C-alpha positions as CSV (number, residue, x, y, z in Angstrom):
1,M,0.0,0.0,0.0
2,L,1.2,3.5,-0.8
3,D,1.8,5.9,2.0
4,E,0.1,9.3,2.2
5,N,3.2,11.2,0.8
6,E,3.2,9.0,-2.4
7,I,-0.5,9.5,-2.9
8,E,-0.1,13.3,-2.5
9,I,2.7,13.3,-5.1
10,I,0.4,11.4,-7.5
11,R,-2.5,13.8,-6.8
12,K,-0.5,16.9,-7.5
13,E,1.0,15.4,-10.7
14,I,-2.5,14.6,-11.9
15,E,-3.9,18.0,-11.0
16,R,-1.2,19.6,-13.2
17,E,-2.1,17.2,-16.1
18,F,-5.9,17.7,-15.9
19,P,-6.4,21.1,-14.0
20,N,-10.1,21.5,-14.9
21,D,-11.5,18.0,-15.0
22,L,-12.1,16.3,-11.6
23,A,-13.4,13.1,-13.2
24,L,-10.2,12.6,-15.3
25,Q,-8.1,13.4,-12.2
26,Q,-9.8,10.7,-10.2
27,V,-9.6,8.1,-13.0
28,H,-5.9,8.8,-13.7
29,A,-5.0,9.0,-10.0
30,A,-6.6,5.6,-9.4
31,R,-4.8,4.1,-12.3
32,K,-1.4,5.4,-11.2
33,I,-2.0,4.2,-7.6
34,L,-2.9,0.7,-8.8
35,V,0.2,0.6,-11.1
36,K,2.5,1.7,-8.2
37,E,1.0,-0.8,-5.8
38,A,1.4,-3.6,-8.4
39,E,5.0,-2.6,-9.0
40,K,5.7,-2.8,-5.2
41,K,4.3,-6.3,-5.2
42,G,6.4,-7.3,-8.1
43,L,3.5,-7.8,-10.6
């Protein structure tokens, strides 16, 4: 599981990519979180 700092970094990165679209921010943040968690587990 990612810690709060890692999630915050992802959130800020996504906000810069999609500044005016909350729905896209949420989808892309979820995708990036899942990818990072899978990488940590070696998947």
